C-alpha positions in Angstrom: 35.4 -52.6 -39.5 35.6 -52.8 -35.7 39.1 -52.9 -34.3 38.0 -53.3 -30.7 34.7 -54.8 -29.5 33.8 -54.5 -25.8 31.1 -56.9 -24.5 29.6 -56.8 -21.0 32.7 -55.3 -19.5 32.8 -54.8 -15.7 35.7 -53.5 -13.7 36.1 -53.1 -9.9 38.7 -51.3 -7.9 38.3 -53.4 -4.7 34.6 -53.0 -3.9 34.1 -50.0 -6.1 32.3 -50.9 -9.4 34.1 -48.5 -11.8 32.8 -49.7 -15.1 29.3 -51.3 -15.4 28.2 -53.5 -18.3 30.1 -51.6 -21.0 29.3 -52.6 -24.6 30.9 -50.7 -27.5 32.7 -51.1 -30.8 35.7 -49.0 -31.9 36.2 -48.7 -35.6 39.5 -49.2 -37.4 41.4 -46.2 -38.6 39.0 -43.8 -36.9 39.4 -41.4 -34.0 37.0 -42.0 -31.1 36.8 -39.5 -28.3 35.8 -40.6 -24.8 34.2 -37.7 -22.9 32.4 -37.3 -19.5 32.9 -35.6 -16.1 35.7 -36.5 -13.8 35.4 -39.9 -12.1 33.1 -41.4 -14.7 35.5 -44.1 -16.0 37.0 -42.6 -19.1 40.7 -43.2 -18.3 39.8 -46.5 -16.7 38.4 -47.8 -19.9 41.4 -46.5 -21.9 43.7 -48.4 -19.6 41.7 -51.6 -20.0 42.8 -51.8 -23.7 46.4 -52.3 -22.8 45.9 -53.7 -19.3 47.6 -50.8 -17.5 45.0 -51.3 -14.8 46.8 -54.5 -13.9 49.3 -52.3 -12.1 46.7 -51.3 -9.5 46.0 -53.5 -6.5 42.7 -55.3 -6.2 41.5 -54.7 -9.8 39.3 -57.3 -11.3 37.4 -57.5 -14.6 34.9 -59.7 -16.3 33.4 -59.6 -19.8 35.3 -59.4 -23.1 37.5 -56.9 -24.9 38.2 -58.3 -28.3 41.1 -56.8 -30.2 41.8 -58.4 -33.6 40.3 -61.7 -32.4 42.0 -61.8 -29.0 40.4 -61.2 -25.7 42.7 -58.6 -24.2 41.5 -59.2 -20.6 41.9 -62.9 -20.6 44.4 -64.3 -18.1 46.4 -66.0 -20.8 46.9 -62.9 -23.0 50.5 -62.0 -23.6 50.8 -58.5 -22.2 54.1 -57.7 -23.9 52.6 -58.4 -27.3 49.4 -56.6 -26.3 51.3 -53.5 -25.2 53.4 -53.4 -28.3 50.2 -53.5 -30.4 48.2 -51.0 -28.2 50.4 -48.1 -27.3 49.6 -45.2 -24.9 50.4 -41.5 -24.7 49.8 -39.9 -21.3 48.6 -36.5 -20.2 52.1 -35.2 -19.6 54.8 -36.3 -22.1 57.2 -38.9 -20.5 60.3 -39.3 -22.7 63.1 -41.3 -21.2 66.2 -39.4 -19.9 68.1 -40.5 -23.0 68.9 -39.0 -26.4 66.2 -38.5 -29.0 67.6 -41.5 -30.9 67.8 -43.8 -27.9 64.2 -42.9 -27.0 63.1 -44.5 -30.2 65.5 -47.4 -30.0 64.7 -48.1 -26.3 61.1 -49.0 -27.2 62.4 -51.6 -29.7 64.7 -53.1 -27.0 61.9 -53.4 -24.5 59.9 -55.4 -27.0 62.9 -57.5 -28.0 62.8 -56.2 -31.6 66.4 -56.5 -32.8 67.6 -54.5 -35.8 70.9 -53.9 -37.5 72.3 -50.3 -37.0 71.4 -49.3 -40.5 67.8 -50.6 -40.1 67.5 -49.0 -36.7 68.6 -45.7 -38.3 65.8 -46.1 -40.9 63.3 -46.9 -38.2 64.2 -43.8 -36.1 63.9 -41.6 -39.2 60.6 -43.1 -40.3 59.1 -42.8 -36.8 60.2 -39.2 -36.5 58.9 -38.4 -40.0 55.5 -39.9 -39.1 55.1 -37.3 -36.3 56.6 -34.5 -38.3 59.7 -34.2 -36.1 62.4 -35.3 -38.5 63.2 -32.0 -40.0 63.3 -30.4 -36.6 65.4 -33.0 -34.9 67.5 -34.7 -37.5 70.6 -32.7 -36.4 69.8 -33.2 -32.7 69.4 -37.0 -32.4 72.2 -37.3 -29.9 70.8 -34.6 -27.6 68.7 -35.4 -24.5 65.0 -35.7 -25.1 64.4 -33.9 -21.9 65.5 -30.6 -23.5 62.7 -30.7 -26.1 59.6 -28.5 -25.9 56.4 -30.1 -24.5 54.9 -30.5 -27.9 58.1 -32.1 -29.3 58.2 -34.5 -26.2 54.6 -35.5 -26.9 55.3 -36.2 -30.6 58.4 -38.1 -29.6 56.3 -40.3 -27.3 54.0 -41.0 -30.2 57.0 -41.8 -32.4 58.1 -44.4 -29.9 54.8 -46.2 -30.4 55.1 -46.1 -34.1 58.6 -47.6 -34.0 57.3 -50.8 -32.3 54.5 -51.0 -34.9 51.6 -50.2 -32.5 48.5 -50.0 -34.6 46.2 -48.7 -31.8 47.1 -45.4 -30.2 45.6 -44.5 -26.8 45.8 -40.9 -25.8 44.9 -39.7 -22.3 44.4 -35.9 -22.4 47.4 -35.6 -24.7 46.9 -31.8 -25.2 46.2 -30.7 -21.6 49.7 -29.5 -21.0 50.1 -27.8 -24.4 49.4 -24.2 -25.5 46.7 -23.5 -28.1 49.1 -23.5 -31.1 50.7 -26.8 -30.0 47.3 -28.2 -29.4 46.2 -27.3 -32.9 49.3 -28.9 -34.4 48.8 -32.1 -32.3 45.2 -32.3 -33.4 46.3 -32.0 -37.1 48.8 -34.8 -36.4 46.0 -37.0 -35.1 44.0 -36.5 -38.2 47.0 -37.5 -40.3 47.8 -40.5 -38.2 44.2 -41.9 -38.4 44.9 -42.9 -42.0 47.2 -45.6 -40.6 46.2 -46.1 -36.9 43.1 -46.5 -34.8 43.1 -43.7 -32.2 41.2 -43.4 -29.0 41.4 -40.2 -27.1 40.2 -39.2 -23.6 39.5 -35.5 -23.4 37.6 -33.0 -21.2 37.7 -30.5 -24.1 34.3 -30.7 -25.9 35.6 -28.5 -28.7 38.5 -30.9 -29.2 36.3 -33.9 -29.3 34.1 -32.2 -31.9 37.0 -31.1 -34.0 39.1 -34.3 -34.2 36.9 -37.3 -33.6 34.7 -39.4 -35.9 32.9 -41.1 -33.0 32.3 -40.1 -29.4 31.6 -42.2 -26.3 30.0 -40.3 -23.4 30.3 -41.7 -19.9 28.1 -40.4 -17.1 28.4 -40.0 -13.4 25.4 -39.0 -11.3 24.4 -40.0 -7.7 22.8 -43.2 -9.0 24.9 -43.8 -12.2 28.6 -44.1 -12.1 30.7 -45.9 -14.8 28.0 -46.2 -17.4 28.4 -45.6 -21.1 25.4 -43.3 -21.6 25.7 -42.8 -25.3 28.0 -43.9 -28.2 27.8 -42.7 -31.8 29.0 -40.5 -34.6 30.4 -37.3 -33.2 28.4 -35.0 -35.5 25.2 -36.7 -34.5 25.9 -36.7 -30.8 26.9 -33.0 -30.8 23.9 -31.9 -32.8 21.1 -34.3 -31.8 22.1 -36.5 -28.9 19.7 -39.3 -28.0 20.0 -38.8 -24.2 19.0 -35.7 -22.2 22.0 -36.4 -19.9 24.3 -36.2 -23.0 22.7 -33.0 -24.2 23.0 -31.4 -20.8 26.7 -32.3 -20.5 27.6 -31.2 -24.1 25.8 -27.9 -23.6 27.5 -27.3 -20.3 24.5 -27.7 -18.0 26.4 -30.1 -15.8 29.9 -31.6 -15.6 
């Protein structure tokens, strides 16, 4: 079942045509990796799904991005509801300068989700358990989140999304600041989370895309092709027998 369907999507930054006629379907409770060289539109597409591009001047879009029956890029779309549903984890973890507990609670306050203290306690515990942080932090909930390790900060940011019941998790290079061991644990977490969430990850790491994703979208950038979705399909198929010569050249390291 497709969670997100993109139809004839175009996006411009001023006069620059950054995404050109994108058509794709992202399946529910699967991990989709978006790969491609720098400047090809990977992160731009990711930010379309929760309208983060709206924060950039002179951005305009046309086409359709259907998320559970709602066109996410329509002018009348409720952005607060959309961003609660479609959460985002960035390249570098960005916990608030608050306690671990308040980081989880703050997300609920932003989205006007009111809970009694006992219920809030349960939500904090449940969210931290979901990202395998509860045992590590249950005695440190009052401490500043800024004192956590990079891996713990990244997991805490994911826990914030889980607390507000996001069911789509967008991850923009979530492991780029982590060491190999932390990266391996974060990838293991992604595989566990996909049983409950639809996950879309942007990565420059071909090995990571091959390890964690079920589907892969490859964007290309050449002198005459920028912002095109070159190929989209099952990851195993794309990495073993890509349909496009450009895809093969990128995956094998001949360019990019």
